[in-house]
N, C-alpha and C positions, 0 to 999 in steps of 0.2 A: 215552404219547401220541406218535405218530410225527410227526416234523418233516419236512414235504415242501415244498420251495420252489415246486413246480409245482402244489400242491393248490389247488383252487378253494373249499375249505371253510374258513370262518371259525368257529373254536370259541371259545365263551365259557363260563366256569365260575366261579360265585361261590364263593370259599373262605371267605367270611364275609358277613354281612348278606344272605343269600339267604333270603327269607321270615322275616327277623328284623331287628332294629335293633341295631347294635353290631358291632365287629370288621370293619369294611368292608375287604374285600380281594377283588379280582377278577382272574381270569386270562384273557387273550385271546391266541389264536394264529392267525396267518394268513400264508401264503406262507413258512413256516419261521421267522417272526419271533414272539417271545414277549414279552408285556408284562404287567406287574402294575399294577393301579390300586389305590392306597392299601394300607396295612398296619396295621390298628388292632387294639385289644384290646376284649374284651367288658366293659363296665363292671359287669355283674352277676356276673362270675366272677373267679377268682383264679388266679395261677400259669399253668401251661401250658394249663389249661382255657380260659383267656381268649384264647388265640391262635387265629388263623384256621387253616384246614385245609390248610396248605402242604405236608403230606406227600403230597397227591394230585398234585403236580407236581414236576418236577425243577428245583429252585431254581437250580442251577448253569447251566442253559441259558437263563435269563431274559436278555433283551437290555436291558430298560428297566423302571424302576419310577417311577411318577408319583404324587406325593402332592398331594392337592387342598387340604388345610388342616390346621391344627395340633390339632384336637380329638383326644383320645386314641383314640376309636373309629375314627379314620382314620390315625393315625400312631403309636399307642402301642406297636406291636410292631416299629417300624422299627429301633431299636438292636439288638434281638434278631436280626432278619433280616440286617442288615449285618455283625454281628460274630459271631454264633453259628451261622450257616449257611454253605453254600458259594456264596452269591450273589456273582457276579462282574460283574454288569451295571452300568449307570449309573443314578443316582437323581437326580430333578429335583423342585424345588418353587420357589415364588416367594420373593423376598427376605424379605418380612414373615413368611412361614410359617417359614422357617429361623431367623430371629431369635427368634421366639416358641417354636419347637420346643425349642430348647436349654433355655430357662428353664422351660418347662412340664414337660418330661420330667425335668429335674433335680429339680424339686419333688416329682414323683411318686415318684422313687427315694427321696428323704428320708422321705416319708410311709410308703412300704412298708418302709423299713429301720428307722425308729424308732417308727412308729405301729402296725405290724402284728405286733409280737411281738419276741422276742429269742432269741438263741442261734444256733449254727451251722446248725441245721436250718432255721430261718427264712430265713437269708441264702442258703442253698443253693436255696431255692424261688424266690428272686427271678429274674426273667427276665434282668436285665442290671444292670450297675453304673455308677457315675459314669465309670469308665475306658472302658467300652463306649460310653457316650454321647459322650465327647470324641473317641474314634476315629471314631465314625460321622459326626461333623461334617465330617471331612476327605473323606468319600466322597459328600457331598451337594452337588450342583451347583444353581445357581439360574438362573432365567430371568425375563424381564420379560413382562408381559401383551402378547400379540400377537407376541412374538418367535418366529420359526420356528427350530426346531432339527432336526437330522437325526442319527440314530444307527443305523448298520447298515442304511440304507435306510428307516428309519422316520421319517417327517416328523411333527412335532407342534408345537402352539402352544397358548396358553391364553387364556381370556376371564375377565373379572371375574364371580364367582359371587354376591357380595353377602352370603353367609352370615355370615362373620366377616372380620376384617381379613386380607387376603392370600389369601382363598379363591378358587379358580379352577375353571373347567371346562376339560378337556383335549379338544382335537380331534386325533385321530391319523389319519394317512393312510398306508396300506400298499398299494402297487401300484394306486393310484387309488381305493381303497375307503376312505371316511372314516367314522370312528367318533367320536361325541361322548360323553364320560363327564362327566355333570353334577356328580358328587359331591353335596354338600349345597348347595342354592342357593335364593335368594329373589328374586322378581321385584318386591318392594315396597321402596322406599327407606325407611329409618328415620331416626332422628335423626343418625346419623353415617356410615352405610354407603350406598353406591350400590346400586341394584337390579342384578340379574344382567343381563349383556349378552345380546343376541340375536345369535348367530353370523351372519356374513355369507354363509356357505355352508351348504347343507343336508347333513346326514350321511346315509350309507346305513344306519348303525346308531346308535341312540341308547340309551345306558344311563342310565336316569333314576331318581332317588330317588322313593320312594312312601311317605314317612314318614306323611303324614296322609291318604293315600288319597283318598277323596271328601269329606273334611271341608272346611268353608269357614271361614276365619278371620274373626273380627269385625274391623271397621275399626280403624285405628290409634288414632283419637281416643277411641272407645268403650273400647278395651282399656286405654289409659292412664288414662282416667277411673275405670274400675273398680279399677285397680291402686292409684292414689293414695287413693281413698276407702276402700279396704279397709285400707291401711296407717294412714290417719288414724283410722279406727274403732278399730283395735287399740291404738295408742298413746294414744288419747283415753280409753280405759277403764283406763289404767295398765298395759297389758300390754307384753310384749316381742315384737317382730315379727322373725321369722327369714326371710330370703329366700335359700335355697340357690341358688347360681349358679356356673357355671364361672368360674375366675379371669379368663379372657379371653373376650370375645365378648359375650354378653348382659349381663354385669355392667356393662360400660361404658354400654350403652344404658339400663339401669335407674338407674345413678348419675346420668346426665344428667337423667332424668325427676325423680328425687327431689330433686336439687339445685335444679332449677327450681321444683318444688312448694314446697320449704321457703322459697325466696326469696319466693314469693308469699303465704306464710302466716306472719306474724310470731309467731302464737301457738305455733308449733312450734319456734321457735328455741332453746328450752331443752332440747328433746329431741334427744339426739345420734344421728347416723347414722354407722355404722361400716362401713368396707370391710375385712372381716377376712380378709386373705390375706397369707401370707408373700411373695407375688409382687407385692403392690400397687405398690410403687414401681417395680420393674422393668417391670411391665406398663404402667404409665403412661408410662414412658420410651419404650417401644416404640411406643405409640400416638402419642405426640408426635412421634416420628421419622418415622412413616409416614402423616402427615396427607395426603400427596399421594394416597393410596389411598382417601380418604374422599369424601363427597359435597360439593357446592358450598356447602351451608350451613355445614359445619364449616370449609371453606377460607376462607370470608368471615369467619367469627368468629375464626379463628386470627390473622388480620391485626390484630385489635383486642385480643383477650385469649385466652389458651389455655382452651378450654372444659373441658379435662381437669384443670385446676387448680381443684378444687371448693372452694366457700366453706363449705358446710355438711356436708361429708363428711370424716371423719377416718379415718386408717389405724389398724387394730388388728393388731399383729404376731402376738399369740398370746393365748390365753385367760388366761394368767398376768397379762397387762397390762390385763385387762378388769375394771372395777369394776361388777359386776352389781347395780346399785341403780337402781330406778325404770324407767320406760318408755324404750325405745330401739329403733332399727332396725339390724339387722346383716345385711349381705350377706356370706355366707361360702361358700367352696368346700369340697368339690365339689358340683356341682349336683344329684346324685342321692342324696346323703346316704349314700354307701357307707362313708366313713370321714372322717378329718380333722376340721377345726374345725367344719364345718357339722353333722357327726354328734354331736360333743361337745355343742354348744349345743342341738341338738334333744333329746337325752336329758336335758339339764338342765332344759329348759323345758316338755317335753311333758306334765307332770303338772298344770300350772296352766291353768285354763280361760280366764284373762284373756289368755294369750299366743296368738300366732297364727303360722302358717307359710304363706307364699305360695310355691307351686311355680310357677315362671315359665317352665319349659322342658319339652321332651319328656322323658319318663321311660321307661326301658327295663325290661322284665320282669326280675324278680329283684332289683331295687333297692328300698331302703326308701322312696324318694320315690314309686315306683309303688304300693307297698303301702299307704301312708297315705292315698292318694286314695280307697281303699275304706272309709275311716273305721273301722279296727279298734278294738276296745276296749282292746287293749294291744299293745305292741311288745316285741321282744327286743333288749336292749342288746348292745353289742359284747362285754361281759364275761359275757353269758349271762343277766343279770338281766331279769325281766319287769317292764315299767313300764306303768302305766295311761296311756292317751293321752286327755287331756282338752282339749288346745289346739285352736283353730280351724284348719282346713286349707282353703285356697282354691287353686284352679287357674286361673291367668290366663296363657295361652300367649303368651310373647314369643319363642317359638322361630322362628328365621329359616329355616324350611323352607317350601317352596311348599305351598299348599293346592290343592284340585281346580281352582279357577278359574285360578290361575296356571299349573298344570301343563298343563291342557287348552289354554290359549292358547299356551303355549310349543310344544306339539306341533303345533298348527294352523299356527303360523308357520313351523316348520321342515319339517313333513310328512315325517318319516322313514319309509321303508317298513318298517323293522324297529325295534320298540321292546322293550327289555328292562328290566323293572322290578326294582329292588333296594332295599335299605335301607327295609324296611317289614314290619310284622307281616303274617302270612299273610292274615288277614281283610281288612285294609285294602288289601293288594295285590290280592286277588281282586276286591274291589269296584271298584278303579280300573281294572283290566284290563277288567272287564265294561262299565264306563262308557265307556271309550275305544272299544271295539269297537262298542258301541251307537251311539256318536256318528258313526261313519264307515260303518256297515253299508249305508246307502242312498246313499253317495257313489260315483257311477260313475267319477269322475275320480281317485280316490285309494283305494288299498288298503293297509291296514296290518296287519302281523302283530305280535301282542303276546305276550311270553313273561314268565313270573314263576318262574324256576327256584329250587329249593331249594339249599342249600349242597351243593357237589360235584356238582350235576346240570348236565350239559353242554347247551348250545344250539348247534346247528350250522346255519350259514347258508351258502348257495352264491352265489358271485359269479364269473361267467365274463366276463372282460373281454377285449377285443381287444388283441393285441400288435402295436403299430405301431412300425416302425423309422424313425428320422429319418436321412436321408442328409445327411452333412456334409462339409465340406472340398472337395477336388478333385472328388469325384464329384457334388457338388451344383452345380457350375458348368455342367455340360452337362445340359440338360433332355432326358430320354429320351423317345423316341417310343413310342406304343402298341405293345405286343408285343415291344419290345426288352428285353434282359436286362441288368440292372445287377448287377455282381459286385464284391465287396469283402469286407472283414472285418466281421463282425457282432459288435459289442461290447455286452455287457450290464453296465451299472453299476446295481446294485440292481435297480430294476424299469423302467429306461429302456433302450431299444435304439437303437444308432446304427450306421449302415453307413458305412464309410470306406475310403479307399484304404490298402493295406498300408504305403505309404511314410509315411503320416501318423499311424500308430499312436502314435508317441511324442509327437506334437504335441497330440493330443486325449485321451490317456489316460496313465496312469502306466506303461503297458507299453512294451516295446521289442521290435523285431524281433530274432530270434536264430535261428541255424541250428546244429544239433548235428551235428558231424562225428565219426564213430566210426572207431576203428582197432582191428584185432584181428590179432595176430601169431601165427603157428604155425610150428613147426619142420618143414622139408621137406628131405629129402636125395635125393629122386629126380630124374629127368631132367625138363627143361622140356617135352619132347615128350609125355611121359606126362601131365603136369599139364594141358597144353593140350587133350589128347585128352579127359580127364575133364571139363574145363570145357565143351567143345563138346558133349559128350553131354548136359550139363545145359541149355545155352542155345546155340543155333546162331549167335547174333550175337556170341559171344566172339571178339574180334579183338586181335591184337598191335599196339599203337600205338607202342611204343618198344622198341628192342632194341639192345644194345651188341655184338651178335654172339655167337658161341660162344667167343670167346677167353677171356673171364673164366671161363666155365664149365669150359673145358679147364684153365685155369690153376688153378682151384679143385681139380679132380681131381688135378693134378700135386702141388699143395701138400699134399693129403691123403696122397698116396703118400709124399712126402718126410718128412712128419711121422710117418707110420707107421713108415718105415724107421729114422729117427733115434731113435725111441723104443724100437726093438728092439735098438739098439746100446748097449752100456754101461749103467750105471745112472744116469748124470747127467741132470739136467733139461735139456730142450731149449728154446731160446728160440723163441717163435713168430715166424714171418716174415710180415709184413703186406704184402699187395699194394698197389699204388698206389691202388687203388679203396677200400681200407679204411684207408689211413693217415689220412684225414680223415673227412669225411661219406660214408657208404656210398652208392653209386649203384646203383640196381636194374639187373640185367642184362636183364630183360624187364618190360614193363608191359602188362597185359591189361585191356581194358574189356569189360563184358558187361551184359546186361539193359538195353539201350538206354542204355549209358554211365553207368548209375547206380552200378555196382559197379566199383571199380578194384582190380586185384590186382597188386602189385609183387613181383617175384621177385628175391631177393638170393641168387644162386647161391653166392657166396663165403662168406656168413655162414650159409647153409642156413636161410634164413628167408623166409617168404612173409607179406606184410602185406596185409590186406584193408581197404579204406577206402571209406566211403560216407556220404552225408548221411542222418541217421537219420529215418526215418518208419516206420510199420507195414509198408508194402509192402517198402521197401528192407531193413528188418531181416530180413524173410523171405527175400529174395534173398541176403543176406549169409550167413544160416544155411545155405542150400542150397550156396553156393560153398564154405563151410567144410567141409561134408560131402564135397564132391567132392575137395578138397585132402587131407583126412584119408584118403579112400579110396585116392588115389594114393600116399600115404605108407605105408599099411599093406598095400597090394597092389602091390608094385613089379614092373615088367616090364623086360626087357632092351630096349635101344634098337631092336634089329632086330625085336622082337616087337610094338612099338607100332603099332596100325593106322594106315594112311596115308589113311583116307577123308576126313580133314579138309582134305587138300591139294586135293581136287577141290571144284568149286563145289557147295556144299550150299545147299538152299533156306533163306533167312533168314526171320526173323519178318516183316520188311518185305514179302518176296515173298508170304507168305500173306495179309497184310493188304491188299496191293495187289489180289490176285485177288478177295478178299472184297468190297472196295470197288467194284471194277469190276462184279462180278456184281450187287451190291445196287443200284447206281445205274442200271444198265440195266433192272433189273426195276422199280425205283421210277419212273423217268422215262419209260419206254415206248419204242416204236419210233421216235417222231419225234425223239428225242434222239440226240446223238452222244457216245459215251464212248470215248476212246482213251488209250493209254499212250504217252507220248513221253519221249525222253531229251534232256537239255540239260546244258551245262556248269554245274558247281556254282560260281556266282559268289560264294558266301559264303566260299570257301576262300582265305585270304590267302597271302602269300608264305612266311611262317614255317611255315605248315601244310604247304605244298608241299615245303619243304626237309626237313621231318621225315618225309614220306611219299614221298620220291623213289624209294624202293625198290619202292613199290607202283605198280600201274597207275593211270593218271589216272582220277580219280573222275568219274562222270557221274551227274547227278541225274535220277531217273525221276519224271515228273509225270503225273497223271491229268487229262486235259482234257475238260471237259463243255460241250456246247452244247445249250441248251433254249429254244425259243421266242425265238431271237435273243439270248439272254443267255448269257454265257460265264463260266466259272470254272475254276480250276486247283486241284488238291488234291495236296499232297506226302505220300505214304504214310509217309515217314520222320518228318517233324515234325508231321503232321496239320494243317498250316496251309492256310487257304483264301486264294488270291491271285487277282488279276485279276477280282474279282467286284464289280461296281458295284451290283447289286441287293441291298439289305439283307435282304429276305425270303428270297431264294435263299441268301444267305450264312448266315443263321440256320439254314435247313433243312439245308444241307450240313454245317455244324458239328455239328448234333445227330446226323445220320446217321453221320458219321465217328466221333464219340465212342462211339456205341452199338456200331458194328461193331468198333472198337478194343477196347472192353471185353469183347466176346465172343470175339475172336481171341487177344489177347495174354494172357500169364500174369497172375497175380493182381496 
């Protein structure tokens, strides 16, 4: 999957929970930024089969991983991803989620290690260890609700989702395009959690759960009444009531209901209610710590007494501490009866018709909880034994997922133009998609596209936004007129563009102005006349700007002859005699400038070295290579002094002469017969005294100017500097500057 920063295509791919429930994991890419939402495992599978399909992406290129809540189907694969793959991005979740994540995953590791078999073969099939979990904690960062973060140009913040303690919805903004990932959310307030927030901005893309499709939940009061009456009925006939529930989440809601019901019914005080989870005390400590994330009812109650210190509920550490005599109520994890204490108790009680099992949450395909809802005659125990199933099974949904009414109202409030459905069985997802499309098919003011991709199936959305640059600093002080050109340095930081003056680059950015000066030295033993001849064949503006005369060159030749003669006498080593010019810092005998003074060539006749110096840029680098070729040609093809052509001594047409003629011709043709275009000479006022002293051997320089008069407006153009002077009309100035630049680009070398 190619990463293109300039691409207008937003790509979304479910790596899990695409037309299924479980192993939520989603990949999104836009403008070269890559994000993963959630990383869970499938509760109905084991080992690597339970992992999301992360092989379809390059994990190493992920910028960001956002975890919505602590349920295993949303974070169960996180230690594996952080420690067993090449993931190098940043991972975020809320404070409560991180606190519970460590406890919950640690308990799962113990169950998998000690309850799933024995031997090295079993441990090798485990996805991660306690050590992996501890190391993963250091890589997880936390954020508060509504706190905006930015990672590599990706802005994101989160809203309360209401599903479980710490659950959130993430809003992600990339290049102005907003995406809302709801995760699991509920818009109804329950006994301890707030309802999901409605974001204050509308997203361009909404990735929404569809767990219950078009189903509608019964009201809270009716649901709680059915729940308590069913429990009362089971224990009233002397049976044992098993309520499988996740250690954190719905269990706390059910315990609040049972504790209140037992308080109101004294006849039940002799019947024990157990919360059978090894995490019980730790879970309650977390809930008591994060009361600030709960609803107002709990906050008011906590000021009087802690509602999570239950009067009629006892903690059951393990089945070994359980005296299974008489009726009782046991809440045990996990909620889908895959393994653990809830599975042990179910296999023990399922053969007695007096007993009952209340399934209070959503059940995924492939789990025992889903299977018993079809009321089979027998079940297969973990040890392979077939057991008759005679106990009563009831399904009362306390699942904190949205139903159709909540989902449709949420969509109507946000009005996202693109809706992607995830976390739902295929049939439920299809029904919800059809219902949403049917709801807005006659709405002329709002069009919505709905997608329900399968796992690894991509959805591509196109967003073409305008790129606007903000002028800042010195450039923003002067308000430009219509038609005027504002020039500066365009700086892009992530997806924001700013135009600023070059001198203010370091003030507004972390960048600094720098110029790269390059030097290249080459050995040269020929005459300067030959060298200058070759350079002028390359560029007619090659001029000698500094010369110490021919004395050093003659002295160099004499020194060579003396060294040669002394080396031919006797066998002794001769000491090198240094000239005054080489006793300290060498001084060039000649300095030549060419290509409009961009290339400087210093000739050191005594040292037989030529140094080329220039300010590096693509054009100057090309000029320097050409000058080097001319020098090497003079070195490899020497000529006697008398044979060097003398045509360079005569006045040769320069680049400026050609440009001057082209400008005059173009302006006369452009401005017409009514205009006046003349070439005049004037003294070069820019030349200071020091410059005159250096060039006193040369003739006094006079500057040639092209003078233009058109409709009473006057302007002067310097062919050498291409500057426009004495022009008061801005429109004419702009026109002449444009014409001059175009002619110069056509006449001058590259």
